[in-house]
C-alpha positions as CSV (number, residue, x, y, z in Angstrom):
1,M,-14.4,14.8,-12.1
2,S,-17.2,12.4,-11.2
3,E,-19.2,12.9,-8.0
4,K,-18.3,10.0,-5.6
5,S,-19.8,11.4,-2.4
6,K,-23.4,11.2,-3.4
7,V,-23.6,7.5,-4.4
8,I,-21.2,4.8,-3.3
9,F,-21.4,1.5,-5.2
10,G,-25.1,2.2,-6.1
11,N,-26.0,3.3,-2.5
12,P,-27.2,6.9,-2.4
13,M,-26.1,9.1,0.5
14,T,-28.5,11.4,2.3
15,E,-28.3,15.1,1.6
16,K,-27.1,15.5,5.2
17,V,-24.2,13.2,4.6
18,Y,-23.3,14.8,1.3
19,R,-23.4,18.3,2.8
20,K,-21.2,17.2,5.7
21,A,-18.7,15.8,3.1
22,L,-18.8,19.1,1.3
23,R,-18.2,21.1,4.4
24,S,-15.2,18.9,5.2
25,K,-13.6,19.7,1.9
26,Q,-14.4,23.4,2.2
27,K,-12.8,23.5,5.7
28,Y,-9.5,22.0,4.5
29,S,-9.6,24.2,1.4
30,R,-9.9,27.3,3.5
31,K,-7.2,26.2,5.9
32,F,-4.6,24.9,3.4
33,G,-5.7,26.3,0.1
34,D,-6.7,24.7,-3.2
35,D,-3.7,24.0,-5.5
36,S,-5.7,22.2,-8.3
37,A,-4.4,24.8,-10.8
38,V,-0.7,24.5,-9.7
39,D,1.7,22.6,-12.0
40,Y,4.2,20.7,-9.8
41,P,7.1,19.3,-11.9
42,V,7.9,15.7,-11.2
43,I,11.4,14.7,-10.2
44,I,12.4,11.0,-10.2
45,E,15.5,9.8,-8.3
46,K,16.7,6.6,-6.8
47,N,15.6,5.9,-3.2
48,A,18.7,6.3,-1.1
49,H,17.6,3.7,1.4
50,I,15.8,0.9,-0.4
51,G,16.7,1.7,-4.0
52,D,19.4,-0.9,-4.2
53,S,17.6,-3.7,-2.3
54,L,14.1,-3.2,-3.7
55,G,14.7,-1.2,-6.9
56,V,12.6,1.7,-5.6
57,M,12.6,5.1,-7.4
58,D,11.2,8.1,-5.6
59,V,8.7,10.4,-7.2
60,R,9.3,13.9,-5.8
61,L,7.5,17.1,-6.6
62,G,9.4,20.3,-7.4
63,E,8.3,23.9,-7.0
64,P,6.2,25.3,-9.8
65,G,8.4,26.7,-12.5
66,S,11.5,24.8,-11.4
67,S,13.5,22.9,-14.0
68,K,15.6,20.3,-12.1
69,E,16.8,17.5,-14.3
70,S,15.0,14.2,-13.7
71,A,15.0,10.7,-15.0
72,A,11.9,9.7,-17.0
73,F,9.2,7.3,-16.1
74,D,9.5,3.8,-17.5
75,T,6.1,3.7,-19.0
76,D,6.4,0.1,-20.1
77,K,7.6,-1.5,-16.9
78,G,6.8,1.2,-14.3
79,I,4.3,0.8,-11.5
80,I,3.4,3.5,-9.0
81,V,3.3,2.5,-5.3
82,G,1.1,5.1,-3.7
83,N,1.2,5.4,0.0
84,I,1.3,7.7,3.0
85,R,3.4,7.8,6.1
86,M,0.7,7.2,8.8
87,G,2.3,4.9,11.3
88,F,4.5,2.2,9.8
89,G,1.9,-0.2,8.4
90,H,1.2,1.5,5.0
91,Y,5.0,1.9,4.4
92,R,5.6,-1.7,5.2
93,I,2.9,-2.9,2.8
94,S,4.3,-0.6,0.1
95,M,7.7,-2.2,0.6
96,A,6.1,-5.6,0.1
97,I,4.5,-4.4,-3.2
98,A,7.7,-2.8,-4.4
99,S,9.7,-5.9,-3.5
100,A,7.3,-8.1,-5.4
101,A,7.3,-5.8,-8.4
102,N,11.1,-5.6,-8.5
103,S,11.4,-9.4,-8.3
104,M,9.0,-9.6,-11.3
105,G,11.0,-7.3,-13.5
106,Y,9.1,-4.1,-12.9
107,T,10.2,-0.7,-11.7
108,P,8.4,0.5,-8.5
109,Y,7.9,4.3,-8.3
110,W,7.4,5.4,-4.7
111,M,4.7,8.1,-4.2
112,D,4.3,9.1,-0.5
113,L,1.4,11.6,-0.6
114,N,2.4,12.7,2.9
115,S,5.8,13.9,1.7
116,Y,5.0,16.8,-0.6
117,K,5.0,19.6,2.0
118,Q,4.3,22.4,-0.4
119,T,1.0,20.8,-1.5
120,T,-2.5,20.9,-0.1
121,C,-2.5,17.1,-0.4
122,T,0.2,16.7,2.2
123,K,-1.1,19.4,4.5
124,V,-4.5,17.7,4.6
125,I,-3.0,14.3,5.2
126,S,-0.6,15.5,7.9
127,A,-3.3,17.2,9.8
128,Q,-5.3,13.9,9.9
129,N,-2.2,11.9,10.6
130,D,-1.3,14.1,13.6
131,L,-4.8,13.4,15.1
132,Y,-4.5,9.7,14.5
133,S,-1.1,9.4,16.1
134,L,-2.3,11.4,19.1
135,G,-5.3,9.1,19.4
136,S,-3.2,6.0,19.2
137,R,-0.9,7.2,22.0
138,L,-3.8,8.3,24.2
139,S,-5.5,5.0,23.8
140,G,-2.5,3.2,25.3
141,K,-2.5,5.6,28.3
142,S,-6.2,6.0,29.0
143,R,-8.6,3.1,29.3
144,L,-11.5,5.5,29.4
145,F,-10.4,7.3,26.2
146,N,-9.8,3.9,24.5
147,K,-13.2,2.6,25.5
148,L,-15.3,5.6,24.8
149,V,-13.5,7.2,21.8
150,W,-10.7,5.2,20.1
151,E,-12.2,1.7,19.9
152,P,-15.6,2.9,18.7
153,M,-14.0,5.2,16.1
154,N,-11.6,2.5,14.7
155,Y,-14.3,-0.2,14.8
156,E,-17.5,1.4,13.8
157,G,-16.8,5.1,12.9
158,F,-14.5,4.2,10.0
159,R,-16.8,1.4,9.0
160,K,-19.7,3.6,7.8
161,L,-20.3,4.7,4.2
162,S,-20.9,8.2,5.4
163,Y,-17.2,8.4,6.4
164,N,-16.2,7.3,2.9
165,A,-18.3,10.1,1.5
166,S,-16.3,12.7,3.4
167,D,-13.0,11.0,2.5
168,Q,-13.9,11.0,-1.2
169,M,-14.6,14.7,-1.1
170,N,-11.4,15.5,0.7
171,A,-9.4,13.3,-1.7
172,E,-10.3,15.8,-4.5
173,L,-7.8,18.1,-2.8
174,M,-5.1,15.5,-3.1
175,A,-5.5,14.8,-6.8
176,P,-3.1,17.5,-8.1
177,V,0.0,15.5,-7.1
178,Y,-0.7,13.2,-10.0
179,R,-1.0,15.9,-12.5
180,N,2.4,15.2,-14.3
181,V,2.4,11.4,-13.7
182,P,1.6,9.5,-17.0
183,K,-2.0,8.4,-16.7
184,D,-1.4,5.0,-18.2
185,I,1.1,3.8,-15.5
186,P,-0.6,1.4,-13.1
187,V,-1.0,2.6,-9.5
188,V,-1.1,0.3,-6.5
189,A,-2.2,2.2,-3.4
190,T,-1.6,0.8,0.1
191,H,-3.8,3.4,1.7
192,V,-7.2,4.5,0.3
193,W,-6.3,8.2,-0.1
194,P,-3.7,7.7,-2.8
195,A,-6.2,5.4,-4.6
196,Q,-9.0,7.9,-4.3
197,A,-6.7,10.8,-5.4
198,A,-5.5,8.8,-8.3
199,I,-9.0,8.1,-9.5
200,H,-9.9,11.8,-9.2
201,A,-6.8,12.7,-11.1
202,G,-7.7,10.4,-14.0
203,M,-5.2,7.6,-13.5
204,K,-6.5,4.7,-15.6
205,H,-5.3,1.6,-13.8
206,V,-5.6,1.8,-10.0
207,V,-5.5,-1.1,-7.5
208,N,-6.5,-0.3,-4.0
209,A,-4.7,-2.8,-1.7
210,I,-6.8,-3.0,1.4
211,P,-4.7,-3.6,4.6
212,D,-7.0,-4.9,7.3
213,N,-9.2,-7.9,8.0
214,W,-12.1,-5.8,9.4
215,P,-14.2,-4.5,6.5
216,M,-14.6,-0.7,6.7
217,A,-16.0,1.8,4.2
218,L,-12.9,3.9,5.0
219,H,-11.0,1.7,2.6
220,L,-13.3,2.0,-0.4
221,S,-12.1,3.8,-3.5
222,E,-14.8,3.4,-6.2
223,G,-13.3,3.1,-9.6
224,S,-10.3,1.1,-8.3
225,L,-9.8,-2.6,-8.2
226,H,-9.9,-3.5,-4.6
227,T,-7.8,-6.4,-3.2
228,V,-8.1,-8.1,0.2
229,Q,-5.9,-10.5,2.1
230,T,-8.5,-12.8,3.5
231,H,-11.7,-14.5,2.5
232,Y,-13.5,-13.1,5.5
233,A,-12.6,-9.6,4.3
234,Y,-13.8,-10.5,0.8
235,Q,-17.3,-11.4,2.0
236,G,-17.6,-8.4,4.2
237,Y,-16.6,-6.0,1.5
238,R,-18.6,-7.7,-1.2
239,I,-21.9,-7.0,0.6
240,L,-20.6,-3.8,2.4
241,N,-21.5,-5.5,5.6
242,G,-22.6,-3.3,8.4
243,M,-21.5,-0.1,6.6
244,Q,-24.9,1.5,7.0
245,G,-26.2,0.0,10.2
246,N,-28.4,-3.0,9.5
247,D,-29.4,-1.9,6.0
248,V,-29.0,-4.5,3.2
249,L,-26.9,-2.5,0.7
250,Q,-26.2,-2.8,-3.0
251,P,-23.1,-5.0,-3.2
252,M,-19.7,-4.2,-4.7
253,P,-19.6,-5.4,-8.3
254,D,-17.8,-8.8,-8.7
255,D,-15.1,-7.2,-10.9
256,A,-14.3,-4.6,-8.3
257,L,-13.0,-6.9,-5.6
258,V,-10.3,-9.7,-5.6
259,Y,-8.9,-12.0,-2.9
260,T,-5.1,-12.1,-3.3
261,G,-3.7,-13.5,0.0
262,H,-1.2,-11.7,2.2
263,Y,1.0,-8.8,1.0
264,I,4.5,-10.0,1.8
265,D,8.0,-9.1,0.5
266,H,9.6,-11.4,-2.1
267,E,12.7,-11.7,0.1
268,L,10.5,-13.2,2.9
269,V,8.3,-15.4,0.9
270,S,11.2,-16.9,-1.1
271,N,13.0,-17.9,2.1
272,I,10.1,-19.3,4.2
273,E,11.3,-22.9,4.2
274,A,14.9,-22.1,4.9
275,D,14.0,-19.7,7.8
276,C,11.5,-22.1,9.4
277,E,14.0,-24.9,9.2
278,A,16.6,-22.7,10.8
279,R,14.2,-21.9,13.7
280,L,13.6,-25.6,14.3
281,K,17.3,-26.4,14.1
282,R,18.1,-23.7,16.7
283,Q,15.4,-25.1,18.9
284,A,16.7,-28.7,18.6
285,E,20.2,-27.6,19.4
286,G,19.1,-25.7,22.5
287,K,20.1,-22.3,21.2
288,P,18.6,-19.1,22.8
289,I,15.1,-18.5,21.5
290,R,15.1,-15.1,19.7
291,F,12.3,-12.6,20.2
292,L,11.8,-9.5,18.1
293,L,9.9,-6.7,19.7
294,T,8.8,-4.0,17.2
295,I,7.1,-0.8,18.2
296,G,4.3,0.6,16.1
297,G,4.5,3.8,14.1
298,A,2.6,5.8,16.8
299,G,5.2,5.0,19.4
300,A,2.7,3.5,21.8
301,Q,2.8,0.4,24.1
302,K,6.1,1.0,25.9
303,E,4.6,-0.4,29.1
304,I,4.1,-3.8,27.5
305,F,7.6,-3.8,26.1
306,S,8.9,-3.0,29.5
307,A,7.1,-6.0,31.1
308,I,8.3,-8.4,28.4
309,I,11.9,-7.3,28.7
310,K,11.9,-7.6,32.5
311,S,10.5,-11.2,32.2
312,L,13.1,-12.2,29.7
313,L,16.2,-10.7,31.3
314,P,16.8,-13.7,33.6
315,L,16.7,-16.0,30.5
316,I,18.9,-13.7,28.5
317,R,21.5,-13.8,31.3
318,K,21.4,-17.6,31.2
319,N,21.7,-17.6,27.4
320,K,18.3,-19.2,27.0
321,A,16.8,-16.3,25.2
322,A,17.9,-13.4,23.0
323,L,16.1,-10.2,22.2
324,Y,15.9,-7.8,19.2
325,V,14.2,-4.5,20.0
326,N,13.3,-2.2,17.1
327,V,12.0,1.1,18.3
328,G,11.7,2.4,14.7
329,D,12.4,6.1,14.7
330,Y,11.4,6.6,18.4
331,R,14.8,6.7,20.1
332,N,13.0,8.2,23.2
333,V,11.3,4.9,23.7
334,W,14.6,3.0,24.1
335,E,15.9,5.7,26.4
336,E,12.8,5.4,28.6
337,L,13.2,1.7,28.7
338,V,16.8,1.9,29.8
339,R,15.9,4.4,32.5
340,E,13.1,2.2,33.8
341,I,15.2,-1.0,33.6
342,P,18.8,0.0,34.5
343,E,20.2,-3.5,34.1
344,L,19.0,-3.6,30.5
345,K,22.0,-1.4,29.4
346,E,24.6,-3.9,30.5
347,V,23.3,-6.7,28.3
348,S,22.5,-4.6,25.3
349,T,24.3,-3.8,22.1
350,E,22.9,-0.6,20.4
351,H,22.7,-0.5,16.6
352,F,21.8,3.2,16.3
353,D,21.4,4.9,12.9
354,Q,24.1,2.7,11.2
355,W,22.2,1.1,8.4
356,K,25.1,-0.8,6.9
357,E,25.8,-2.3,10.3
358,T,22.1,-3.3,10.7
359,E,22.1,-5.0,7.4
360,Q,25.3,-6.8,8.2
361,F,24.0,-8.0,11.6
362,A,20.7,-9.2,10.0
363,K,22.7,-11.2,7.4
364,E,25.1,-12.8,9.9
365,A,22.2,-13.7,12.3
366,L,20.7,-16.0,9.7
367,T,23.5,-18.5,10.2
368,G,25.4,-17.3,13.3
369,D,24.7,-17.2,17.0
370,V,23.0,-14.3,18.7
371,Q,23.2,-13.5,22.4
372,G,22.0,-10.7,24.7
373,V,19.8,-7.8,23.7
374,H,20.2,-5.9,20.4
375,A,18.5,-2.5,20.1
376,F,17.8,-0.9,16.8
377,W,16.9,2.8,16.1
378,H,17.1,4.6,12.8
379,M,16.2,8.2,12.1
380,N,15.1,7.6,8.5
381,I,11.6,6.2,8.1
382,F,12.6,3.7,5.4
383,E,15.3,2.2,7.6
384,A,13.1,2.3,10.7
385,V,10.4,0.3,9.0
386,Y,12.6,-2.1,6.9
387,C,14.8,-3.0,9.9
388,T,12.0,-5.2,11.2
389,N,11.7,-6.9,7.8
390,L,15.4,-7.7,7.9
391,L,15.4,-9.0,11.5
392,M,12.2,-11.0,10.9
393,R,14.0,-13.7,9.0
394,S,16.4,-14.6,11.8
395,C,14.0,-14.2,14.7
396,D,12.1,-17.1,16.2
397,V,9.1,-15.1,17.5
398,L,7.9,-11.7,16.4
399,V,6.1,-9.8,19.2
400,T,3.7,-7.2,17.8
401,K,0.3,-5.7,18.0
402,P,-2.0,-7.3,15.4
403,S,-1.4,-4.7,12.8
404,E,-0.2,-5.2,9.2
405,L,2.5,-7.5,10.8
406,A,-0.3,-10.0,11.6
407,F,-0.1,-11.2,8.0
408,Y,3.7,-11.8,7.9
409,P,5.1,-15.4,7.6
410,V,6.9,-15.6,10.9
411,P,5.7,-17.1,14.3
412,K,4.0,-14.2,16.1
413,L,2.9,-13.3,19.7
414,F,0.2,-10.7,19.6
415,I,0.1,-8.1,22.3
416,K,-2.9,-5.8,22.9
417,R,-4.3,-4.1,19.8
418,V,-4.5,-0.4,19.2
419,G,-8.0,0.0,17.7
420,G,-10.8,-2.5,17.6
421,H,-10.2,-3.3,13.9
422,E,-6.8,-4.9,14.6
423,Q,-8.2,-7.8,16.6
424,W,-9.4,-9.4,13.4
425,G,-5.8,-9.7,12.2
426,A,-4.9,-11.7,15.3
427,I,-8.0,-13.9,14.8
428,H,-7.1,-14.7,11.2
429,S,-3.5,-15.4,12.1
430,A,-4.5,-17.8,15.0
431,E,-6.9,-19.6,12.6
432,I,-4.2,-20.3,10.0
433,G,-1.8,-21.2,12.7
434,D,1.1,-18.7,12.3
435,G,0.3,-16.5,15.3
436,T,-1.2,-16.5,18.8
437,L,-4.4,-15.2,20.1
438,E,-4.4,-11.5,21.0
439,C,-3.0,-11.2,24.5
440,R,-5.0,-8.3,25.8
441,D,-3.2,-7.7,29.1
442,I,0.4,-8.1,30.4
443,P,-0.3,-11.3,32.5
444,H,-1.5,-13.2,29.4
445,T,1.3,-11.8,27.3
446,L,3.9,-13.1,29.8
447,Q,2.0,-16.4,30.0
448,M,2.5,-16.8,26.2
449,I,6.2,-15.8,26.5
450,S,6.6,-18.7,29.0
451,L,4.9,-21.1,26.6
452,F,7.4,-20.2,23.9
453,T,10.4,-20.4,26.2
454,E,9.5,-23.6,28.2
455,E,7.8,-25.7,25.5
456,K,8.8,-26.7,21.9
457,S,5.4,-27.4,20.4
458,L,4.0,-23.9,19.9
459,L,7.0,-22.7,17.8
460,A,7.3,-25.9,15.9
461,D,3.5,-25.9,15.1
462,M,3.7,-22.4,13.8
463,C,6.7,-23.1,11.6
464,E,4.9,-26.2,10.1
465,N,1.8,-24.1,9.4
466,I,3.8,-21.3,7.8
467,I,5.3,-23.8,5.3
468,K,1.8,-25.2,4.6
469,N,0.4,-21.8,4.2
470,K,3.1,-20.9,1.6
471,A,2.3,-24.0,-0.4
472,A,-1.4,-22.9,-0.4
473,G,-0.5,-19.5,-1.8
474,I,-1.6,-17.6,1.3
475,Y,1.5,-15.4,1.3
476,D,1.5,-14.6,-2.5
477,G,-0.7,-11.5,-2.2
478,A,1.9,-8.9,-3.2
479,Y,2.8,-10.8,-6.4
480,K,-0.9,-11.1,-7.3
481,V,-1.6,-7.4,-6.7
482,V,1.2,-6.5,-9.1
483,E,-0.1,-9.0,-11.7
484,L,-3.5,-7.5,-11.4
485,A,-2.2,-3.9,-11.8
486,M,-0.2,-4.7,-14.9
487,A,-3.0,-6.8,-16.3
488,K,-5.3,-3.8,-16.1
489,K,-2.9,-2.1,-18.4
490,G,-2.6,-5.2,-20.6
491,K,1.1,-5.7,-20.0
492,Q,3.0,-8.8,-18.8
493,A,6.6,-9.0,-17.7
């Protein structure tokens, strides 16, 4: 196993940084054990939730010594989609990669490194995920915590090469989950830890699909092919900009980094023109403007949701606006909203944990009329995340923090970010014309709501830009990532 915590892309780490990385691994090893000698059998089965729609097969790990029957890997057309459940973003990007792979004739194998509860890998990831989720929620409740801790950590802390050194060392504890995965199958990782773990495990063809527009060393996995969604991110990563203070660092090699465009599902990209035309047709006919509110994977920002709903209720009653609310797998958020806004219940239809019903509603909404408020909650993480993707096609405006959704081809209203790195997603979206500026407080958010409801130009302009962006290939990133992964293996569909 090569040493990746001492030198990062030709840039040597200090002995202090290396020893800190070593202590981090030792801490997790003492707490959760080291299962590098454990032989976990692989079990492959169809994903019960997105297996039919996206062709996804799950890669599960059995207990050592177990002999449950399993389908075999398709070593010719198979591609691993490596991810972790940490919020919703990495799952959503994984779904985009799986969708693109499926549309291109490949078989996507889903490996969630945070789902193997018997492994050291998952125990390490879960411990860090719990801290991140707590930080996200606290940042929405405490301005002081956000200013002094959360923003600096997400903006500068994760940016430093020294942070990557520790991550690389910790990822050695995650490598055993790949033990029985054929090493020649390409891996596309939508979080850096599955990429780092794959490299440590000896996987031969690894693509590290970087999610954000703010270059951070957190996302580096040396030995992988790195892909980015914007030209700004490309330049920042190429020179490792700001990742060791003001030092001029050795750059990433040219063949280690590729600009691809945005990672978007095939189902969304292939219907961009039709969906934008439908939005403009509804607007011309005076139909209610449809807003989609989607909560993030940490369950934060309920206060902003509440203010938006209160402002829209008069328009909803007059049939001038309609509202989708997807609370993901956070039913408590909807219950809190209903308690805070008693009149919300009387105009709402709840679509709760009935996936077939949700799919049918999303299909009918493409061509039919929608009135009132429609609330969606699903216990299963796949359904909780993919519900937004289904509703996105028939909504007019997606209301979201500038997370992974900042890159999606739908008109967007950006509410306040969670973490300083997210602001660069909103900036990019505003520059290419498919989203607003980041509205950093409730008054500015409501001002933007008014612009969408009272004027036609903002929505029309975004629809026009989305169609132009598609023609320019901006939304083709998921296809290109799959092409790059398979090209590393020398295979073409």
